[in-house]
FIKOLZA-1660 file (N, C-alpha, C; in steps of 0.1 Angstrom, whole numbers, plus 5000, padded with zeros to 4 digits):
% residues 89
   i   px   py   pz ch aa at
   1 4060 3115 0742  A  M  N
   1 4049 3123 0738  A  M CA
   1 4054 3137 0734  A  M  C
   2 4049 3142 0722  A  P  N
   2 4054 3155 0718  A  P CA
   2 4048 3166 0726  A  P  C
   3 4056 3176 0728  A  R  N
   3 4052 3188 0735  A  R CA
   3 4044 3197 0725  A  R  C
   4 4033 3203 0729  A  R  N
   4 4026 3212 0721  A  R CA
   4 4026 3226 0727  A  R  C
   5 4026 3235 0718  A  I  N
   5 4025 3249 0722  A  I CA
   5 4011 3253 0722  A  I  C
   6 4006 3258 0734  A  G  N
   6 3992 3262 0735  A  G CA
   6 3990 3277 0730  A  G  C
   7 3978 3280 0727  A  L  N
   7 3975 3293 0723  A  L CA
   7 3979 3304 0733  A  L  C
   8 3977 3300 0746  A  H  N
   8 3981 3310 0756  A  H CA
   8 3996 3313 0756  A  H  C
   9 4004 3303 0753  A  Q  N
   9 4018 3304 0752  A  Q CA
   9 4022 3313 0741  A  Q  C
  10 4015 3312 0729  A  V  N
  10 4018 3321 0718  A  V CA
  10 4014 3335 0722  A  V  C
  11 4003 3337 0728  A  G  N
  11 3998 3350 0733  A  G CA
  11 4008 3356 0742  A  G  C
  12 4013 3348 0752  A  A  N
  12 4023 3353 0761  A  A CA
  12 4036 3358 0754  A  A  C
  13 4040 3350 0744  A  A  N
  13 4052 3354 0736  A  A CA
  13 4050 3367 0729  A  A  C
  14 4038 3369 0723  A  V  N
  14 4035 3381 0716  A  V CA
  14 4035 3393 0726  A  V  C
  15 4029 3391 0737  A  L  N
  15 4030 3402 0747  A  L CA
  15 4044 3405 0751  A  L  C
  16 4052 3395 0752  A  G  N
  16 4066 3397 0756  A  G CA
  16 4073 3405 0745  A  G  C
  17 4070 3402 0732  A  L  N
  17 4076 3410 0721  A  L CA
  17 4071 3424 0721  A  L  C
  18 4059 3426 0724  A  I  N
  18 4053 3440 0725  A  I CA
  18 4059 3448 0736  A  I  C
  19 4061 3441 0748  A  A  N
  19 4066 3448 0760  A  A CA
  19 4081 3451 0758  A  A  C
  20 4088 3445 0748  A  A  N
  20 4102 3448 0746  A  A CA
  20 4104 3462 0740  A  A  C
  21 4093 3468 0734  A  H  N
  21 4094 3481 0728  A  H CA
  21 4096 3492 0739  A  H  C
  22 4104 3502 0736  A  S  N
  22 4105 3513 0746  A  S CA
  22 4093 3521 0745  A  S  C
  23 4087 3523 0733  A  Q  N
  23 4074 3530 0731  A  Q CA
  23 4065 3520 0724  A  Q  C
  24 4054 3517 0730  A  I  N
  24 4045 3507 0724  A  I CA
  24 4035 3514 0715  A  I  C
  25 4035 3511 0701  A  P  N
  25 4026 3517 0692  A  P CA
  25 4012 3515 0696  A  P  C
  26 4003 3525 0694  A  A  N
  26 3989 3524 0697  A  A CA
  26 3982 3512 0691  A  A  C
  27 3986 3509 0679  A  R  N
  27 3979 3497 0672  A  R CA
  27 3982 3484 0679  A  R  C
  28 3994 3483 0686  A  Y  N
  28 3997 3471 0693  A  Y CA
  28 3988 3470 0706  A  Y  C
  29 3986 3482 0712  A  V  N
  29 3977 3483 0724  A  V CA
  29 3963 3479 0719  A  V  C
  30 3959 3483 0708  A  A  N
  30 3945 3480 0702  A  A CA
  30 3944 3465 0700  A  A  C
  31 3955 3458 0695  A  Y  N
  31 3955 3444 0693  A  Y CA
  31 3953 3436 0706  A  Y  C
  32 3960 3441 0717  A  V  N
  32 3959 3435 0730  A  V CA
  32 3945 3437 0735  A  V  C
  33 3939 3448 0734  A  V  N
  33 3925 3451 0738  A  V CA
  33 3915 3441 0731  A  V  C
  34 3917 3440 0718  A  A  N
  34 3909 3431 0710  A  A CA
  34 3910 3417 0714  A  A  C
  35 3923 3413 0716  A  G  N
  35 3926 3399 0721  A  G CA
  35 3919 3396 0734  A  G  C
  36 3920 3405 0743  A  N  N
  36 3913 3403 0756  A  N CA
  36 3898 3403 0755  A  N  C
  37 3892 3411 0746  A  A  N
  37 3878 3411 0744  A  A CA
  37 3874 3398 0738  A  A  C
  38 3881 3392 0729  A  L  N
  38 3878 3379 0723  A  L CA
  38 3880 3368 0733  A  L  C
  39 3890 3369 0742  A  S  N
  39 3892 3359 0753  A  S CA
  39 3880 3359 0762  A  S  C
  40 3875 3371 0766  A  C  N
  40 3864 3372 0775  A  C CA
  40 3851 3366 0768  A  C  C
  41 3849 3369 0755  A  A  N
  41 3838 3363 0748  A  A CA
  41 3839 3347 0748  A  A  C
  42 3851 3342 0745  A  A  N
  42 3853 3328 0745  A  A CA
  42 3850 3321 0758  A  A  C
  43 3854 3328 0769  A  L  N
  43 3852 3322 0782  A  L CA
  43 3837 3322 0785  A  L  C
  44 3829 3332 0781  A  L  N
  44 3815 3333 0783  A  L CA
  44 3808 3322 0775  A  L  C
  45 3813 3320 0762  A  V  N
  45 3807 3309 0754  A  V CA
  45 3810 3295 0761  A  V  C
  46 3822 3293 0765  A  L  N
  46 3825 3280 0772  A  L CA
  46 3816 3278 0784  A  L  C
  47 3813 3289 0791  A  A  N
  47 3806 3288 0804  A  A CA
  47 3791 3284 0801  A  A  C
  48 3785 3289 0790  A  F  N
  48 3771 3288 0788  A  F CA
  48 3767 3279 0776  A  F  C
  49 3776 3275 0768  A  A  N
  49 3771 3268 0755  A  A CA
  49 3772 3253 0756  A  A  C
  50 3775 3247 0768  A  D  N
  50 3776 3233 0769  A  D CA
  50 3785 3227 0759  A  D  C
  51 3796 3234 0756  A  V  N
  51 3806 3228 0747  A  V CA
  51 3814 3218 0755  A  V  C
  52 3817 3220 0768  A  I  N
  52 3823 3210 0776  A  I CA
  52 3815 3209 0789  A  I  C
  53 3814 3197 0795  A  P  N
  53 3806 3196 0807  A  P CA
  53 3813 3203 0819  A  P  C
  54 3806 3211 0825  A  L  N
  54 3811 3219 0837  A  L CA
  54 3803 3217 0849  A  L  C
  55 3809 3217 0860  A  T  N
  55 3802 3217 0873  A  T CA
  55 3799 3232 0876  A  T  C
  56 3791 3234 0887  A  G  N
  56 3788 3248 0891  A  G CA
  56 3801 3255 0894  A  G  C
  57 3811 3249 0900  A  L  N
  57 3824 3255 0903  A  L CA
  57 3831 3258 0890  A  L  C
  58 3830 3250 0880  A  G  N
  58 3837 3252 0867  A  G CA
  58 3831 3264 0860  A  G  C
  59 3818 3266 0861  A  V  N
  59 3811 3277 0855  A  V CA
  59 3815 3290 0862  A  V  C
  60 3816 3289 0875  A  A  N
  60 3820 3301 0883  A  A CA
  60 3834 3305 0880  A  A  C
  61 3843 3295 0878  A  F  N
  61 3857 3298 0875  A  F CA
  61 3858 3305 0861  A  F  C
  62 3850 3300 0851  A  L  N
  62 3851 3306 0838  A  L CA
  62 3845 3321 0839  A  L  C
  63 3834 3322 0846  A  L  N
  63 3828 3336 0847  A  L CA
  63 3837 3345 0854  A  L  C
  64 3844 3341 0864  A  T  N
  64 3854 3349 0871  A  T CA
  64 3865 3353 0862  A  T  C
  65 3870 3343 0854  A  G  N
  65 3880 3346 0844  A  G CA
  65 3876 3356 0834  A  G  C
  66 3863 3355 0829  A  A  N
  66 3858 3364 0820  A  A CA
  66 3857 3378 0826  A  A  C
  67 3853 3379 0838  A  L  N
  67 3852 3392 0845  A  L CA
  67 3866 3399 0846  A  L  C
  68 3876 3391 0850  A  V  N
  68 3889 3396 0852  A  V CA
  68 3895 3401 0838  A  V  C
  69 3893 3393 0828  A  V  N
  69 3898 3397 0815  A  V CA
  69 3890 3409 0809  A  V  C
  70 3877 3410 0812  A  A  N
  70 3869 3422 0808  A  A CA
  70 3874 3435 0815  A  A  C
  71 3878 3434 0828  A  V  N
  71 3883 3445 0835  A  V CA
  71 3896 3450 0829  A  V  C
  72 3905 3440 0826  A  Y  N
  72 3918 3443 0819  A  Y CA
  72 3915 3450 0806  A  Y  C
  73 3906 3445 0798  A  A  N
  73 3904 3450 0785  A  A CA
  73 3898 3465 0786  A  A  C
  74 3889 3467 0796  A  A  N
  74 3884 3480 0798  A  A CA
  74 3894 3490 0802  A  A  C
  75 3903 3486 0811  A  L  N
  75 3914 3495 0815  A  L CA
  75 3923 3498 0804  A  L  C
  76 3927 3488 0796  A  E  N
  76 3935 3490 0785  A  E CA
  76 3929 3499 0775  A  E  C
  77 3916 3498 0773  A  Y  N
  77 3909 3506 0763  A  Y CA
  77 3909 3521 0768  A  Y  C
  78 3907 3523 0781  A  V  N
  78 3908 3537 0786  A  V CA
  78 3921 3542 0784  A  V  C
  79 3932 3535 0786  A  G  N
  79 3945 3539 0784  A  G CA
  79 3948 3542 0769  A  G  C
  80 3942 3534 0760  A  L  N
  80 3944 3536 0746  A  L CA
  80 3937 3549 0742  A  L  C
  81 3925 3552 0747  A  R  N
  81 3918 3564 0744  A  R CA
  81 3925 3576 0749  A  R  C
  82 3933 3575 0759  A  R  N
  82 3940 3587 0764  A  R CA
  82 3953 3590 0757  A  R  C
  83 3957 3581 0748  A  L  N
  83 3969 3584 0740  A  L CA
  83 3966 3595 0730  A  L  C
  84 3975 3603 0727  A  P  N
  84 3973 3613 0716  A  P CA
  84 3972 3606 0703  A  P  C
  85 3965 3612 0694  A  R  N
  85 3962 3605 0681  A  R CA
  85 3976 3602 0674  A  R  C
  86 3977 3589 0670  A  G  N
  86 3990 3585 0664  A  G CA
  86 4001 3583 0674  A  G  C
  87 3998 3584 0687  A  G  N
  87 4009 3583 0697  A  G CA
  87 4012 3569 0701  A  G  C
  88 4021 3567 0710  A  S  N
  88 4024 3554 0715  A  S CA
  88 4024 3554 0730  A  S  C
  89 4023 3543 0736  A  A  N
  89 4022 3541 0751  A  A CA
  89 4036 3541 0757  A  A  C
% end
């Protein structure tokens, strides 16, 4: 059976490449914030759109994941806003 690379693995690889920079450009931070915001939205859609059948525990798991990702995105956004214009993290 062939091994497949999942979207989360690609995202983790991209984060690893970003983290390798000694100074992280602000635009990369903005990409991470946007990716987390999209991930949060996707989790909410999966929880409520009946795309996949979920038990109550499954819905709770997705909502918890969405909350955690939203908190990360909010904290990253605050950090991004604190950077000087054109600066890097």
